[in-house]
N, C-alpha and C positions, 0 to 999 in steps of 0.2 A: 859449170854444172857437173857435179860428181854423179856417178852411176854405179849401181850394184846389181848383179844378177844372181839370184838364187836358182840354181839349175838342178833339174832332175829330182825334185822333191818327191819322195815316195808317197807321202800323204800331205795334203793341205786341208786344214779345217778353218773355215773363214770367220765365224763358226756357223753361218747360216746354211752352208753347204759343205760337202766334202769332195775334194778333188784328188786325183791320183796321177802320179808321174807328170808333174806340172812344173813350169818355170814361173818365177815371179821377178818382175823388173821394177827396180827402185831408182828414182832420180832425185837427187838432193834428199829431202826428208819425206818424200811422198811415194806411195805405191802407184806405179803406172798401170800395171795390169798383169795378166797371165800370158806373158809373151817373152820371147828371147831376142836379144839384140846385143851388139857390142857394148861392153861395160868396162869401166875402170877396174872393177874387181869382180871376181866370180867366186861364189861359194858352191861347192859340190854338195848337194843335199841328198845324195843317194843314201838310202837307208835312214832317212830323217823324216820326222813329222815337223811341219811348219805350222805354227798357230800364232794368234795374237799374244803379245806379252801380257802377263798377269798384272792385275791392279790390286795392290794392298791398300784398302781404303781407310784404314785406321791403325796407326802405330805411334810409337814414341822412341825414335832412334837413340837419343842420348841416354836411355836407360839400359842400353846393352851391358854396360859394366856392372850392373846390379843383378844380372842373370844368375839365378840359383842362390841368391842371398836372402830373399824375402819369400819364405815358403810356409805352407800349411796355415794360411790365415784367410779368413773371409774378406770380402771386398773392402769394407770400410776400415777394418783393422789393417789390411794390407796397405791401404792409402796412407793411414797414419804412420805405419812403420816406415814407409818410403821416406818420410821427412827426416828420419835418423841418418840418412845417407847424404853427405854433402857432395854435390856434383859441381865441378868448376868447368871453365871453358875448355881446358885441355882434355879432361875426361870426356866431355861431351863430344869434342872433335874426334877423339880416338874411337869412341862408341859409334859415331856416325860413319866413320870409315869402315869399321867392322860390320856394322849393320847393313850398309849399302852393299858391301861386298857379298854378304850372306844373301841379301835379296836378289842381287844380279845372278849369282850362281844358281839360285832357285827359280830363275825365269821371271822375276818381277821386274817390270819395266817402268811402272808408275807407283809412287808411294804417296800417301796422304799422311802427313806427320804434324803433330803439335807438341811443343815443349817450351821450356824456358830458354832454350839455347838454339832457337831457329836460325839465327844469323850464322852460327857455327855450322849447322847442318846445311844451310844454303851454300856456304863457301865450299864445303866438301862435295855436295851434289853437283855444283857447277863444274868441278874438275873431273868427277867420276862418270859423268854422262847420263845419270839417271833422270827420269822425268819425275817431278815432285811438286806437290801442293803443300805449302807450309803455313803454319799458323803459330803466332806467339801465344803460348798458353796464358790465359788471363784469369787471375784469382784475386779477389779483394777481401773475402770473408767479412764484408760489411764495413770495412775500414776505409774512410774517404781518401786518405793519402795513398793507399794501395790502389784505389780505383783510378786516381789520376796517373799513378805510375804505370799501371797496366795499359791504359789507353796510350800513354806516351810511348811505351816500348813497342806496342803494336804498330803505331804510326811510323816509328823509326824503322821497323822491319819492312813495312811496305815500301818506304823510301829506298832502303838498302837493296831490296830485290829488284826494284826498277833500275837501280844503278848497274846491276849485273848484265842487263840487256840480253837475257837468256830466255828464249821462248819455251824452254823445258821447265822453267821454274815459275810457279804461280802462287797465289795467296788465298787463304781463307781465314777469316777472323775466328779465333778459337777460345771463347769463354769456356772455362773448364766444365761447369755444371751449374744447375740451379742452386744446389746447396752450398757452393763455394763462391757464388757471384751475387752481388747486390742487385736490386732492381735498377739502380742508377747505372751500374756497369752494363747490364744486359740491354737496357734501352739505348745507351750510348753506342754499344757495339752494333746493334742492328742499323742505326743511322749511318755508321761508318761503312758497313757492308753494302748498304744501298748506294752510298756515294761512290764506292769503288766497284760496284756491280760484281760482288763476289759472295760466296756462301759463308754461312756460319757453320763451324765444325764443333760439336758439343757432345759431351757424355750425357746420356739421358736414360733414366729408368733402368739403371744397370742392375740394382739389387733391391730387395724388399726393405732392407735397412735404410738405404738411401731414400726410398719413397716415404718411409715412416718419418725420417728426419725432416723432409720437406713439408710433410703434413703438419708437423709441430711448428716449423718456421713460418710457413705461408698459409696454412689451413687449406691446402689443396695439393694436388699431385704435380710432379715436375712439369710435364708437358702441358697440362691445363694451365699452370701458372705462366708459362711462356706465351700461351695463346691469349690469356687475359691481358698480358702486357703488350700484345701486338708484336711479339718477337718470334712467331712460329713459322714464318715463311722463309723459303730458300735455305733450308737447314739440311746439313748432313749430320744425322743423329746416330752416334755410336751406341750400340748395345740394344736398347729398347727391349729388354728381356721381359719386363712386366708392364704392359700397357693395359689400361682399362678400355672398355668398349668405347667410351667417350673419347679417350685419347687416340685410339685407333682411327676413329672417324675424323679427328683433327688432322692426323698425319695424312690421311687420304685427301681431305679437303684442301690442305695447305701445300700439297705436293712435296712433302718431306721425304727424303731418301734415308733409309735405315741401313746402317752398316752392321752386319751380323758378325760377331766375334766369338764363335762357338768354343774354341779351345780355351781362351781366357775365361769365358763365362763358366765353363765346367770346372776349370782348375781352381777358381776362386769361390766356387760353390754359389755363384750368382743365380743359376738356373738355366733353363733351356728356353730360348725365345721362340714363340709360336710363329715361326716364319711362314708356315703354310697358310695360316690365317691372314697374314699380311699380304701374301701373294694373291690369295683369293680376292682380297680387297683392292688389288691393283696397285699396291705400294711397291716402289722400286727397292730391291734388295741388293746391296753390295756386300762384299766380303772383306774382312780384315783380320789380321793376326792379333791386334792390340800390341802392347809393348813386349819386348823380349824378356822383361822382368816378370810378366804375369802369364806368359804363354807356354813355354820359354823359347820360342823360335820365331823366325820370320818366314816360315815355310807355307806358301800358299797352296801347294799341292796337298799338304796335310789338312789345311783349312777346308779345301774343297771336299775332301773325302769325309771329314767329320761332319760337315754341313749335310752332305748327302745321306750319311748314316742316320743322323738325327731326324731328317725328314722322313726316312723310310720307316721309322717307328710308327708313324701314323698313316703313311701312304707308301707302301712297298713299290708302287708303280711309278713313283716320282722319277721323271726322266733325267738322266745325267747331263744331257745337253743344257738344261736350264741352269745347273750348277756352274757349268763352264762359262755360260753367258754372264752370270752374276760376277764372275771374276774378270770378265773381258768387256764385251760389248755393252752390257747393261751399265756397268760401272763407268765406262767412258762417257756414255750418254748422260748419266746423272752428274758427272763432274764437268761436263761441257768440253771434253777433250775429243778431238776429231781422230780418235784411234779406236782400238778394240775390235776392229774388223780387218780382214785382208780383202780389200777391194780398191779399185782405182780411185785415187783422190784422198785416201786416208793416210794419216801419218804412219810412217814405216816403223812401228814398234812391234817387232816380231821375235819369236824364239824358235830355236830348232832343237828337237829332242832326238836322241839316238834310239832307234827301234830294236836294236839287237840285244838288249838286256833280256835275260831269261824271264823276268817278271812281266815283260811286255809281249810275251809269246804265248800262243800263236796270235798273229795279226794278219789275217787274210781277208777279212770282211769289214765293210764300212761300219757296221753296227758295233764291232769290237772296238773301234778306234776311240770313240767318245768314252765308252765305259772304261777302257784302259787308262785314259788320261785322268779320269776322276778317281778311279778306285785302285789302279795299279801303279801309275807313274810316280816317280820320286824326283826330288829336286836334282839329284845327281844325274838324271837322264838329260838335263839341259846341257847342251854343248856350245850353242851360239846364241848370243843376245844382241839384237839390233834395236837401237833407240834413235828416233829422229833420223833414220837412214844411215846411222853410223854403227859400225860393229864395235861394241864396247866390251864384248867377251867372246872368245873363241878358243876352245880347248878340246 
């Protein structure tokens, strides 16, 4: 049994409470509690903030290499332009290395990713130590041969991930969207998801042009179409910028979790998701960067700040702690990962930030801490990243 002691932490945000001048004991991959004992390794956390690792609930790591190449286009035009770039397994692997490195340096400990190259991403994630939920992107555009091929590749990925025997790597089936997937594919995918007891990860109601396209194809809206097919349960729905009242009710009824990707939505001109309305309805909200080709970064501190600023347009009193929880404890709960909190028994996915940067000063009161993390902190403040009890970054 390996052990790790984080000693003399200046601040600890669990995030349900804030502690000061505290030790944290870790054994194997679990947090034991706020105590001090002999350990195989000790980290001096003087002048450090310790908090749960951030969870990026929607991205596409293999698109890193196209960062800055597809610009100034609205959502559907951006999607079509992306087809002009040929990605192979080597480019995908290099992109995954770069993307995971960027994520770790920015304090992200869990990534939810979907792409055509999930096997390559899994291989890289296995060795780089990140926690990841992967999905083979499934698109058939109504072509039966592509339907069969999509299902085949998804099954192959499930088998490959099982062969890795890595508890940090899990699976979610990833049909791209209603407008890129046939009814046959969507129904087949939900059956597979039930069989393997995993979520569906899908792009949903991202732009008005997408919704108009689905109305012409299906004579209904995207989420309503999924519900009519019986495919609306256990879903991780990326974007949901434009939901009707009926669709919002479906999300609530079916227990769908929404991944808010504000930077990408703004950059592509998709709109501003009415997150406050979803929160009032009791819908779980997670945060994601989307792909580095449409964001153009994997910076979850930036995503938290933009989320908070957009919410304050309607509600200036919206508390920063709720934003922090969207990126930690709420996300972990929605994904079924026993992390996102610093408490006994939870997985030891933690990050340490240096408090001595000028933009984090002054920091003398508890109420400043959460506001600093959401509005002032930068990815460069992260100095140590611990995932599954292992130090994967320390600088």
